N, C-alpha and C positions, 0 to 999 in steps of 0.2 A: 418706498414706502416704510415707515417705521413706526413700529408700534412698542408700546410700554404700557406701565401703568401703574397706578397709585393707590394703595388700600385709604378709602374714605369713606362720606356716607354717598348713599346713593338716592336719587330721587325718586320716588314712588312713582313705579310701571314703567323703569329702565330695562326691566328684564325679565325673560321668560324661565320657568322653572320646570326641570323633569326629576322623575326619583330614579332610582336604583335599577326598579323594577323595570323600565322600560319606558315607553312612551302611550301618554294614553290619547287614542284617536277619538273617545266618545265626544267630547266635545268640540270636535271640528266645526268650524263656522261654514264651510264648505267643501265640497268632495271631490275628488284628486279629478285631475284634467286631463285629457289626453295627452297634452306636454309634460305634466308629471310623471305620467309612465312613461312618455319617451325619455325622458333623464334619467329615468332609473334603469331602462334599458341600455342607454349611452354609455352610463355610469359602469354596468356589470360586463358590457362591451369590452369596453376601455380595460378593466381587470384581465380580462380574458384570452385577449386579443393580443398587447403588447405585454410583450416579455422583459423589455427593459423598465426597472423598476421606477427610473427617472421620468423616464419618457411616458410612464404609467399614470404618475400622481402629475404630471404638468396637463395630461389631456384631462384628466377628471378634474381638474380645477378650472381648465379654460371652459369646461363645460358646464361648471356652476357659476361662474362667471357670465356667461352669455345667458344662462337661464333665468336666474335671479337677477337679470341685467345692474350687474352692479360693477364700482372701477376694477375690483380688484380681490383674491382670494389667497388665500396661503395658508399652511401647515406649520406650526412650531411643535416639538416632542420635548418630553419632561426627561430629563437624567435624574434620575433619583439620588444617585452615590454624589452627584457632582450639585446638587441642587440647582438646577439650572433648566431653562428651557433653549433649545437651538430651532432656527429656522429648516426646513428641508427643501422647500418647495414653495416657488411664489409665482403668484399670476398676475403681474404690477399693472397697475393703471397705465390706460393705453395710450395716454400722454408723454410716457416716457419710452416707450417702445422695446422696452427690454427687463429685464427681471432686473430688477435693485440689488443693492449689496445687501439686503434683509435678508437674504439667506446666509450671510455670513456672521447673523447677528446673534447673539448669546445674552440671556439676562436673567436675573434670579428669579427662583419659584414663588416666590412670597409675595411678588410687587404685581400692581397693575390688572389689567382684566384677566388675564391668563394665570396668574396667582389666586384672584378671588372664584374662578371658575375650577381650579384645581384641588381648592379649599372647600366650597362649598360643593362640587359636583354636581353643578346647575350651568346651563345656557345663561348668557350674558347678552340680553338685547340693547343697544344702547342709538336710540334714535337721533341724541343729539351730543357727540362728544363733548361741545364746549360746556355743556351744562354736569357734567359726568366729573367728580374730581378724582376718579380712578383711574383715567386718562393722564398720562405726564406731559410734559412739555418736554419736545423731544430738542435734540441738539441741531437738526435740519429743520428750520423752521418752514422752510417750501415745504415738506412732506407733512408734517403733524397740520397744517393747516389746508393740507388735502383732503383730511381726513374727518367726514361730518357725520359718519354713522357707521355702526359696524354691528357685527354677530359674532361673539364666538361661543363656538359650539363645545362641550370635552369629547374626545376621543377615549374610549374605554375599551379595553380587552377584561377578557377574565383572570388576568391579574391584578386589574386595576386600570386607573385612570393612565394616559400612553401618554396625552398629549391637547391639542386643542385643535380647530378648526374655525378660520377666521372668514369673514365675509366683508368689504366693507363698502362705502358710499352709495348708499340704491341710488338711482340716475333720476328715479320719476318718485316723489311720493316718500312713504317712510317703509318700513318691512312690515309687512301682514302679517298677523298670527299663523297662518299657512307656510309663509319662508322659513319661520322657526321649527316646525313640526316636521318638512320636508329634510331641511339641514341634519337635524336631528337622528330622522331615520338614514339618511346618506351617512354621517356620522360610523352608523354600525357598520356597514359595508367597509368604509373606509379603515377604521380602526383593525378591524381585522384582515384587511389585505396588509397594512402596514406588520402587522403582528406576525403575519405569515413571512412575511418576505423578510422580517427581521430572523426567525429561525431557523429560514431556508440560509440565509446567511451566514447563521452560525454553525449549521450542519457541515455546509461546502466549506466554511473555513475549517470545522472540525477534521473533513474527511480529507483536506488538503494537507493539515497539518500530521495525521494518521499517515498516509501517505509520505510525508518526507521522513517521517520519522523510523517509517517501516526501513525506507533506500536507505537512513541514515545508518540504521541496523546493521543490515544485510551489508552496507559497504565494511562497516567497521568489522566486525566478523568475518568478511570475506578478508579485506587486507591483512588481518593478524596471520591469514595461512597461504593467501595466495601466491607469494613468492617462492613457496616450498610447492607448488602445482595443485594444491588441494582448491576445489570448487565448488560452491554448495552454501547455501543459506536455508535450507528447506528445517522443520525441525529436527528430523534424525541427525542430521547433521551437528547441528546445533549442540546435541548431547554428545555427538561426537567429538567435539573442540570440549567439551564441559570436561569430559574423562580424559583428553590430552591435558588441559589446564592442571589436572588433580596429578597428574603421574610424571610431567615434564621435567621437573626436579628431581624425583624421589631416588631414582637411581636401582629401583626394584625391578624385578623382571616382568617383563611382560608380556601378553600373550595375543597378537591380532590375527583375527578370525575373518573371514568374507570371501564371495564368491569369486572366481577369477576375474581378474579386472577388475576389480573394484579400489585399485589402491593402495594396497595394503604396504608395499615399498615405501611408498610418498608418505605413509603416516608415522611409518620406523623412523621416519628421516627428519620428521617436525618434532619426534619426540627426543630425538639427539641434538639437533642443532640448533631446537626452540630455547634450550634450556642451559645448566650450568654446564653443560660437559659438550659443547657444542665446538671446542676447541682440540677434543681430543678424538683419535681415531674413531671412525665408523666403517665397517668393513662389514661386507654381506656375503653371504654362501648358498647356493641350492641344494638342499641334501637331497632332493630326488636327482641331481644331475650327475650324479660321481658313483663311482662301487664304492664298496667297503673301505678297500684298503686306500684308497686314493681319496675318499673323504677323511678319513682320520689322518692322514698326512697333511690335507690341506688344513685342518683345524687345529691340528695337536705338532704337525712340525714330526720331522724326522732326524735320527744323525746320520753320520757318514757312515756306510755299510749295511744299514738293517735292509737292503733291499737291493737288488740288482738296479744298478742306475745312481743309488744315491754315493754320489761321490764328494758328495759333502754335506754336512749340518744345515739342515734349513730350518727358518723358523715358521711354526705353524700361525694361523690364524689369531689364533688367543692370544698367544704372545705379541703379535704383533701389534694387536687391540687393547694392549694393558693399561688401565684407566680410562678405558673407551668403553663403545660398545661393539659384538658382535651381532650381525642381523641374521638367524638360521631363518630362511625361507624353505617353505613346504615341509617344516619339521615330522610332518606326519607320515613323510614319506622314506624319514631315517630308518637305516635299516639295524633290526631288533640289537646286534652287537655293539652298534654305536651308543645307542639307548643309555645302555647298561654304562659306558664311557660317561656319557653327556651328565647322567645322573652322579657321579662324583665330583663332574667339574661343578656343579650347580652347590654340592652339599658340602664339598671340602675348600672350594675355589683354588682346586691343583688340576693339574694334569701331567701326564709323562709322555713324551716324545714316542714314534713308533722306531723299535731299537733300544732305548733310554733306559735306564735304572734307576732316573734320580726322578721326583716329580717336581716340578715348579709351580711356586705360587702366582696366582694373576688374579686381577682386580677388575672384573670384565661382567658389565650389563649386557643381560642378552635379554633380545629382543625374538620372541619366536613368531612365526609367520605360516599360516597355514589357509587352505580352502577346507579343507576338509572337516566333520565333525569328530572332534578328538574324544569325545566321550559315547560316541558310537564306536570308533576304531578300539577303543578300552574294552566294552562289553566284547567285541569279536576277538580279542587278543593281540591284535595288530599293533597296539601300542600300549607302553610300559604304563601301569596306572601309577606308581609311583615317582616317576617322569613327568607325565600328566600335571599331577600335583604339584611340581615344583616349577614348572613355567607357568601354571594356572594362576598365579597371585596376581595379577592386574589384566584381567581379560577388557579384550576390547573388540568388538563387533561393528564392520562396518558393513552399513546397510546396502543391498545390492541399488542398482537404477532402478528398477521397476518398484520400490519402499521410498522414492523419492523422485518423484515424476517434475515436481515443482524445478529441480536444480537444474533440468535438460536444456530449459532456453539456456542459462547462464554460461552451462559447458557446450554448447551448441557455440554461442557467441566467442568464448575464450578459444576454441579451435579453428573458429574462423579466421580470427586476428593470429593467431599464432601460422597458420599457415598461407594465410596472406602475405603476410611477412617474410616469410622463408621462400615462396615463389615470388615474391617482388610482384605483388598484384595487385590492384584494388580489394579492398575488402567488399563482400557483397553482404545483402542482407536474405534472410530465410524468409518466403512466405510463407503465408497463414496455412496455406495447404501443405509445404513441407515441413513446418513445425508441428501441425497437430500429427501428420505421418510420424514422426519422431517422439511426441508426447504419446500416441497410442501404442508403440511397439515394446517389447518385452524384454529387451536387451541381456538376452543369456550370455554375452560378452561383457556386459557392464560397459564403464567408462571406456574400458579400451577398445572395443567395438564401435561406441559412438563417434569416438577419434576416427580410428579409419575411414567409418563413413562420412563422415566430413569433409575427410582431404580426399576422399573418392570424388566425392560428388563436387569440390572446390575442382578439381581436375577436368571433371567432365563439362563446367558450364563455361561459355566464353568470359573474357574478360570485362565486359561490359553487361553480363548478363546475373539476374538475381537467381539464389536456388532455390527450384519449386521440387514440389514431388516427384516429377519424373527424373530429378538427377539423380534421385534416391536408388539404392540398388532394388532390382525387380525382387530379391526374397522379400526383402524390409516390406516392399508395400502389399506383395501379395499377402504376408504374414498380418498385415493391420487388414486389409481389405477383406478378408476372406473371412473373419467375424470381427462383427463390431464392439460385442461383449466376449470375452473370452475369461472363462472361471480363472485361467490360470496367470492373469494379470494382476492377481490380488488385488484389485480395486476396491476401494470403499462405496456407496451405492453414491453420493454425491458425485465422485469422481466419474464413476460410469456414466451419470447422467449428462455429466459436462462433456465427454468424450461424444458420445453419442451425439449431442445436441449439435458439437462443433463440426463431426463429421456430415451430418445430413444436412446442415446450412451449407456446407461445402460444396455438396457436392450437386446440392437442388441449385445452388447459384451459377455455378459452372453449365448444368444442363440447360437453364434459362439466361445463358449468355450473360450473366451479371446483371438480369432483369429484376429488382430488387419484388418489385408488385409480382412477378410470373411465380418467383421464388417461392413467395411466401404463399399464395393460393396453394401451391404444390405440397407446401411443409402443413397447410391446414392453420396458419395463424394471420395476425394482421399485419401489413406491411409495416406499421410502427413498432409491433411486437418482433418482427424481423431486426427491424434497423437496431433496436434495442440489445438484442442477442447478438448483433454485429459489434457493436461498441464495448458489450462485457467483456466477450471474449477478444476482446482487440484485434477482431482480422481483418485483414486488409486486401482489398482484391484491385 
């Protein structure tokens, strides 16, 4: 069935009209019958019962075709930007036995019956197409000969007209006025349904776009630093990356502060190896691991005979790292007398080897790390204030793992890949209850503790077994299970609610042996509500 139109004079009585205010039913010549009401019910059922949009329109048009006793029905939507109509669904004449190529047809919006309906916002009733000049001759004469009569109804939404609804060829007699009125009533429901489907489609596309964009950005951020071992794409970690970007080529002194296990040395390496100093030496020393004399010798070197056992001159780390960087780990534990000597290195860029009499000039970047609060140490008199000011030129604070819980799945997956490859075994997956337990733990040992936990769980699990909560350490599970809400977890209210819901859902499903109906009843929600939460939290059982 091909439908096209030509603007021309109309014969009197060839169309019925409606206004923008709706349909006036006061002039009905007959009341609605039981069959009419059943049609409305069938259309409503089709809209709500069928999820597939194309299938839904097919069913609606089929029921219209049967109820109005016509040969065919179709819907053409309007594209204002393209100034065109295009068919989206057709119930073709029975003799064809299939949908014709009309669904691929596009035509200008200023021509024919559809163009007239669009401009006048009125229904067009054509009792005899051979007497109406708005109906064009079609390239397929067979189809055009078969179109004897039609009704074309505008489809309107709040934003304006969105298309037209056709029915063609009344099988017996002509179209009564009631057919027009019924179609105009049905057109409102059909238009709303189409518009809602369009909006849902836009929202789904936008949601998919946002999801892909989020993954792209996370991957982009992650790839910049993952080769150095930093894993994380949370807001806190993105702020950390921004600071690293600012200082990576600056060459100034950096103070990295963070709790034990947060990865201070990794950040120091990123700063050094990611910038213009990457080809220069990078040497680290733990200031709390050596005595005063040994630490001084390690940092500044010594001359022959400086002390018993000094049988030759020895270069210190500062001299060896000239042109590069020295990382002073746990600088907060540096002995007081060494703090004075470090101050001179930072002020004058020179040092004197143990037992030596000549100062040596050096160009070294200092990257200091500590898990202590140096401001508090200064107030207590345990750390020199002038040295603190010298090393606190560009402070970087690494967030603890409990402040960036959204990175836990990324980290856990990274460690699973690493240890699976290390031990030459298939990489397992973390079950929902295991991930929930990991997300609920406070991690006082931070990333290092998580790494050890994953390695332990992988060792306990069989090669063909996924890692569940049972494979995690007892102390970790007890810490999580003994208190769903723990003030020490520093959670926001939404994070706490999410955590409680996930734990309660997992617990009730386990009790109900995965029977979602029983679990939903125990939780006091509907089964559909439970399914939505399972999907929202990406729980797998």
